[in-house]
C-alpha positions as CSV (number, residue, x, y, z in Angstrom):
1,X,40.7,14.0,74.3
2,X,44.1,12.7,73.2
3,X,44.9,9.0,73.7
4,X,48.4,7.6,73.7
5,X,48.6,4.4,71.7
6,X,52.1,3.8,73.0
7,X,54.8,2.7,70.6
8,X,53.1,1.2,67.5
9,X,54.7,-0.2,64.4
10,X,51.5,0.0,62.4
11,X,52.7,2.7,60.0
12,X,55.9,1.0,59.1
13,X,54.1,-2.3,58.7
14,X,51.5,-0.8,56.4
15,X,54.2,0.7,54.2
16,X,55.9,-2.7,54.0
17,X,52.5,-4.4,53.3
18,X,51.4,-2.1,50.5
19,X,54.9,-2.2,48.9
20,X,54.5,-6.0,48.7
21,X,58.2,-6.7,48.8
22,X,59.7,-10.1,49.7
23,X,62.4,-9.2,52.2
24,X,61.8,-9.3,55.9
25,X,63.4,-5.9,56.3
26,X,60.7,-3.2,56.8
27,X,62.5,-0.3,55.2
28,X,64.8,-1.7,52.6
29,X,66.1,-0.4,49.3
30,X,63.2,-1.9,47.3
31,X,60.6,-0.3,49.5
32,X,62.3,3.1,49.2
33,X,62.4,2.7,45.4
34,X,58.7,1.9,45.4
35,X,57.6,4.8,47.6
36,X,56.6,7.1,44.8
37,X,54.3,4.4,43.4
38,X,52.5,3.8,46.7
39,X,49.0,5.2,47.4
40,X,50.0,6.9,50.7
41,X,46.4,8.3,51.3
42,X,45.2,4.6,51.4
43,X,48.1,3.9,53.9
44,X,46.9,6.9,56.0
45,X,43.3,5.7,56.0
46,X,44.3,2.1,56.9
47,X,46.6,3.5,59.7
48,X,43.8,5.6,61.1
49,X,41.4,2.7,60.9
50,X,43.8,0.5,62.8
51,X,44.5,3.0,65.5
52,X,40.7,3.7,65.9
53,X,40.2,-0.1,66.3
54,X,42.9,-0.1,69.0
55,X,41.1,2.5,71.1
56,X,38.8,0.7,73.4
57,X,35.0,1.4,73.5
58,X,35.5,3.3,76.7
59,X,37.9,5.6,75.0
60,X,36.0,6.0,71.7
61,X,35.2,9.6,72.4
62,X,38.9,10.4,72.1
63,X,39.4,12.2,68.9
64,X,43.2,12.4,68.6
65,X,45.8,9.8,69.2
66,X,49.6,9.8,69.6
67,X,51.9,7.1,68.4
68,X,55.2,7.4,70.3
69,X,57.2,4.9,68.2
70,X,60.8,6.4,68.2
71,X,61.6,5.1,64.7
72,X,58.7,7.1,63.2
73,X,61.2,9.9,62.5
74,X,62.3,7.8,59.6
75,X,58.8,7.9,58.1
76,X,57.8,11.6,58.8
77,X,57.7,12.5,55.1
78,X,55.5,9.5,54.4
79,X,53.3,10.1,57.5
80,X,52.6,13.7,56.5
81,X,51.8,12.7,52.9
82,X,49.6,9.9,54.0
83,X,47.8,12.0,56.6
84,X,47.7,15.6,55.6
85,X,46.2,16.7,58.9
86,X,48.9,15.0,61.0
87,X,51.2,16.9,63.3
88,X,54.6,15.6,64.4
89,X,55.9,16.2,68.0
90,X,59.6,15.6,68.6
91,X,60.8,15.5,72.2
92,X,64.4,16.5,71.8
93,X,66.9,16.0,74.6
94,X,70.5,17.0,75.1
95,X,72.7,15.0,72.7
96,X,75.0,13.7,75.4
97,X,72.2,12.7,77.7
98,X,70.4,11.1,74.8
99,X,73.4,9.1,73.7
100,X,74.2,7.9,77.2
101,X,70.6,7.0,77.8
102,X,70.4,5.0,74.6
103,X,73.8,3.3,75.2
104,X,72.7,2.2,78.7
105,X,69.3,0.9,77.6
106,X,68.8,-2.6,76.3
107,X,66.4,-2.3,73.5
108,X,64.9,-5.3,71.6
109,X,67.8,-7.7,71.0
110,X,66.4,-9.1,67.8
111,X,65.6,-5.8,66.2
112,X,68.4,-4.6,63.9
113,X,67.2,-1.0,63.9
114,X,68.4,-0.8,67.5
115,X,71.9,-2.2,66.9
116,X,73.4,1.3,66.9
117,X,73.3,1.6,70.7
118,X,75.7,-1.2,71.5
119,X,78.7,1.1,70.9
120,X,78.9,4.7,72.2
121,X,80.5,6.1,69.0
122,X,77.8,4.4,66.9
123,X,75.2,5.9,69.2
124,X,76.6,9.4,68.8
125,X,76.8,8.9,65.0
126,X,73.2,7.7,65.0
127,X,72.1,10.8,67.0
128,X,73.9,13.0,64.4
129,X,72.0,11.3,61.6
130,X,68.7,11.6,63.4
131,X,69.4,15.4,63.9
132,X,70.2,15.9,60.3
133,X,67.1,14.0,59.1
134,X,64.9,16.0,61.6
135,X,66.4,19.2,60.2
136,X,65.5,18.0,56.7
137,X,61.9,17.2,57.7
138,X,61.6,20.6,59.5
139,X,62.8,22.4,56.4
140,X,60.3,20.5,54.2
141,X,57.3,20.5,56.6
142,X,58.0,23.5,59.0
143,X,54.8,24.2,60.9
144,X,53.7,20.6,60.9
145,X,56.6,19.6,63.1
146,X,57.2,20.8,66.6
147,X,60.2,20.2,68.8
148,X,59.8,20.2,72.6
149,X,63.0,20.4,74.7
150,X,63.0,17.6,77.2
151,X,65.1,19.7,79.6
152,X,62.6,22.6,79.4
153,X,59.7,20.2,79.8
154,X,61.1,18.6,82.9
155,X,62.5,21.7,84.6
156,X,59.7,24.2,83.7
157,X,56.8,22.2,82.4
158,X,54.2,25.0,82.4
159,X,56.1,27.4,80.1
160,X,57.1,24.5,77.8
161,X,53.6,23.3,77.5
162,X,52.2,26.8,77.0
163,X,54.6,27.3,74.1
164,X,53.6,23.9,72.7
165,X,49.9,24.7,73.2
166,X,50.2,28.0,71.4
167,X,51.3,26.2,68.3
168,X,49.4,22.9,68.3
169,X,46.8,22.6,70.9
170,X,44.8,25.7,69.8
171,X,42.8,23.5,67.5
172,X,42.1,21.1,70.3
173,X,40.9,23.7,72.7
174,X,38.8,25.5,70.1
175,X,37.1,22.2,69.6
176,X,36.5,21.8,73.4
177,X,39.0,19.0,73.7
178,X,41.1,18.4,76.8
179,X,44.3,16.5,77.1
180,X,44.7,13.6,79.6
181,X,48.0,12.3,80.9
182,X,50.1,10.8,78.0
């Protein structure tokens, strides 16, 4: 089974914790400079231990989990180095629809990572940066990253899911695993 853990900040917090820097910013210049010195496999093990602990006893048979934190795109390189078996799924939506949706949404008001969405031009710029970074990650990690079109998923879910399944879910079905609603 696959269990959604919702939007967790565990991975980012672990990176900050093991970098042992003094600022209250999670991903700052000092953390970035220290990345090559961090034991990312230990971060991966701690992350997996934390997520396992967050799955209730009733759900303990669920072998795979999803972490839907949108800002995880900033950490994809670290995530894939920390957890070599990890797969990344990116639900990509039309840029205009994404920007308008983000602009209209009130995210956490005391979370500086969401400040981009208060101005429509900043939102569009942020989406452009997101797209460039995702292109970079796909170039580096190719088959470990899969994009699903939001529009395809909502208009024709069966073909979109079959395409996704042919790439990622094969290992799950070979293991006799089924996917519940996420």
